[in-house]
N, C-alpha and C positions, 0 to 999 in steps of 0.2 A: 505493501500500501505506499507506504513511502514513496518509493521509486516513480509510484505513478503519480503522487500528487507532485514530485519534483520534476516530473518532467511535462505536468501539464500548468506548472506555475510560469513558463516563461509565456509572454504573448504572442509571438513569432509560432512557437508550438502549437498553440492554441488555434491560431489563423490556422494553421495544416490540419487538425484535427477536426474543424469546423468543416473544412473542403472534402476532406475523406470520409465525412459524415454522407456527403451526399452521391457519392461513385467515389469507384478506386480510379486513382491518377497516377501517372507517371511524375517521374520528379521534374522534367522538363515543364509540364502543364504545371505542376503544383508552383514551381517559381515564378513562373508569368502572374499566377494569378495572385498569389501573395505577394508580388512585386519586390521579390528576392534575386541575389544571387544564386546560381544552383550549386555552386557549392557549401555555401552555406545550409540551404534548403538541405541537402543532404545530409548533411549534421544534423539538424535537428529530426531528421527524418530516423537516423540511425541510435539516437536517443531514445525518441518514441519507440522504437520496435527492444531495443532492448529492457525497456518499460512492460513488453506484452502489449502496448497499444494498438500498433499496428504490423500488419504482416508485409511481404515484401514478395514478391517473384520477378524474374528476369524472362521479357519476352522478347526473343530477339535482341535489337540491340537497346530496347527499352526496359526501365528496373520499375515498375510499376507498385504502387503501394494501397493496401486498402485496409479499412478500419477494424480491428478486430472489438467486437461489441464487450464479451464478455467482461475486463478488467472493468470498464465504464459501467458496467454495471452492478460488479462489486462496490466501489467506490459511492455509485449511487445509493446504493441498501447501505452501506459504513453511515454517508450524511444523514439520510435518512432516519437510522437508527439515533443519531447524535439528536436531532430533531426531536425526535419523538420522545428522547430520552428527557431532553427541557422541556416538552411540554406535559410530560407526565408530572415531572419534579414540580412544577405550577402547581398543578391542579392535585395532589395528593400532600403537599404539605397545607395545602389551604383545606383541606379535609380533616388532617390529621395533626396538625399542629401550627401555630402561627405563622402567616407571612411571616419568611426570611430575609432581609435585611439586604444591601449593599453587599457583593460579595455571594448572595445567597441565595433564590430563586428570580428569574428573569422576570416574573412579576413585580416582584416588591422592587428591584432594581429600576426599572423602568418608571413605577412610583415614586420614587425614592428622588430618580431623575428630572422627574417633573416637579418634585417639590426644590429639588437644587437651584432649577430655573426661577422658577417664581420667588422664593428668598433672595436670589441674590440679586435681580429686578428690582425687589423693595428695600434693599440694605444700601441708599444713598446715603446715608448720615448718619452720625451718632447719636444712639437711642429710638432708631429705625424701631426696634421691636419693642421697646417697653412698653409696657401693660398687656402684652400678649399673654392668654391663659390657655393652659392645657387640661382637660381632665379625664382620668380614668377609672374605672370602675369595675371590680373582680367581685365576686362571690364564690368564696373559698371553703372549701368541706372540713377545714380543720378551723379550732379554737379559736379567740382572742391571742388567750397565749402563747399557742402552737405559732401563730403566725407574726407574734410579734416577736419570738425567737430569731425567724426568719429574717426579720428587718433590720435586727439590730446586732446580731452573734454573727463575726466576720466570718467562720467556718461555714454557717448555713448562705449566709449573703453572697457569696463566692460561689455558689451554684446558681444564682439566678440573676445575679444585677450586672447581667450584659447580655446584648443584642447575640442572637444564635451565632454569629459568625465569625465574635470575637470572643476572648479570655481576659482574665483578670490577672495581671502577672502583680499588681501591687494593691491589696487593700486595708487600710486603717480605718476603722469607722469606733468611736470612741463612744459608747452610748450614755453621754450624762450631757448637759447645757454647758456649752465652749468647748466640747469634744470636739478632735480632727477627725476631719475626714479624708481621704487620699484614695486616688483610684489612676491605674495606667493599664490601659488595654491593648493586646495584640493582637495580631490575625488569629485564630483556633489553630491554624496547620501552623504556625511558626514557631514549632517545637525548641529551637536553642536559642530565643529572642534574638537572630540576626537580622531581624527586620526591623524598620522603625517601628515606635510606636503607635498604634493605629489614634490615641486618645489620651490626653488627661486630665484630671479634675482634682480638685481640692475645695475643700467646704468645712465648715462649722454646725455643729448640732446646736438649734436654738431653744428649743423647748423639748419636753419629753414628758408624757405620762403611760407609764408599762401598761399595754396592750390595749391602749385608749387613743393614742393622740402623737404624731412622732412630725417634728419640723425644722425643717434645716434648710441650708443653703449651697448650694454647688456652685462651683465653676469651671466649666470647660478651660483648658489653656491654649493661648495660640503659638505659635513653633517659639514666639520669643519669650513664652513664659507669663505674659498679659494674658488677665482673664479676658473671656469672649464676650462673655455677659453671665451675668447673676442668676440662676432658679432658686426663687423661694418656694419649694417645696414641703407640701402639707399632705401629712397620711392621717385619715382618720379610721378605727375600726368601729364595731359594731357588730355585737352577738346576735346571729338568726339562728332560732328553732330548724334546722334540719331534716328532724324528723328519721335522722339516718338508723340511729340504734334499733339491732333486733331482737327481736324474743327468740332465744332459740329452740324455744319448745312451739311457738306458732308460727314463728318463720313473718312476725308482722313488725312493722316498726312501731317502739313505742314512745315516738315523738321526742325523747329526750337527748338527741344529738343535736350539738352545737356546732354551727359553721359560724362565718366572719363575711362580714359585706366590707370591703376596701374601698373609701374612695381618694384618690389622690388628686392632689389640686398643685398645677405648676403656675406661677407666674415669672415672666420675665422682668427686670432692669437690666441699665446699665449695659445696655448691649451695644458692643461695636459693630461696624461696616462689617469687618471679617468674619461673625460671630453669623452668617446668611447659613453656611455648610453645618454649623451644628444644629442652629435652631431647624432647620431642616428636618432632620435625623431624628428629634424629639418624638414625635406622633409615632412612627414607626419601630424606634431602637426601644423606647424605654416601652411600648404595648410589646413588643417581644420580651423585653425583661420581666412583666408582671405575668406574661400567660406562661414562661419558664416556672415562676415562682408559684403560680397555680397547679402546674405538674407536677411541681416537687412534693405540694402536700397533699395532690390527689396520691400520689404513688404512694407518701407516708399513710395516708388514710386506707388507702387499700389494704397496704402490709399492716396494717394495726389490727384491721377487722379479720384479714387472715389468721393472722398469730391469735386475737382472740377466739374464732372459730379451733381452730386447732389446742389451746388451753381449757377450753370447755368439754372437748370431747375427749382428752387427756383426765382432765377431773370425773366424766362418766366412767372412766374406766378403771377408776380407784388411784390414780397417779397425781401429781401435782406438779405443775410447773409456770416458772414464775418470769418475770424478766421485760424488759422494756425495748418496745421496738425501736432501731434504730432509724434516722430518717436516712434517705436513700438519693441517690444522684438523681436527677428528672430528665438529663439530657437527652433523653429516648421519650420521655415519657406523652403523654395527649393530656391536653386539658378539655374539660366539658365546660367550663368557667364561662360566667355571661361576662361577654368583652365587649364593649363601647369606650371609646375614646370620642373627646370633643373637640375643638379650638376655637376658642374666640379672639377678638383682637379689637384695642381699643387707639392702636396706633395710625399715621398718616401712612396711605399707602399701601395696609398691608394685604399680602391676598388670602387670609384664612379670616 
């Protein structure tokens, strides 16, 4: 396949392939139609023949070439598989997981590109995005106390506080008023850290009430370490009755399960002209992060339910088993939580 692609990459050879697709032709005729010198045409045809794209036969004094369709069909099939794979990736990730951001699915890549164009057009002066707000909501299957741990403990934060195509190589989150926040993101496939950091951010915790409310400021950093803007982030947790607990005798819900409604509100201030690219990624990127959070909690809830059922079975059999189910990584988990995000603006010329 490499030889075929290399042979077809030259415009002159591609022109010869087009002429031979019409009918077999001699070297002399091909040179005339391609408006090229015959020796150069011969070299191109020899390259195509070595790649298996054309065949030749000598008829008297003439050297006649014909197109071989099989290698081209194989190439077309390989390209079709690539196109189908890209298309199925868009649809499958849309149904099984959240959309992937730049570097992920094509649909999200295109969506992000449109956002980039719009925000860059709007970013004409300092303060251009001040007052912009973004709102997110997730209905989560675990208690506010469990959700709170995922919002404030670095080991659990690291599992979800990234878009799907990035990983955290540095994370500091001091869960106290005045506590420091630091993030460094790298490409998820940058295993040795040799690529440039994708993003860096610094911030501070403003206020918290465990399992109820968290507020902090976070500023992504420009290449010269200046803040691109300041995001004022507020998270509010509210317990909800999920009715998720099940009576093991009747198999019916007991109505005592506790889930969490999580509402997140972003407000932007101190925006620089250079912040357009960061602003363009907020809705997609943070939305993906929250979907990863939901996936982690769903996976933990399922594991806990499975362990509880197993414990009940052991107990019925006369044995006892105790233990706490550990949180598990949700990088392959599926979120079924309610997912909405909205963006509003009070800034002049903003597209959202």
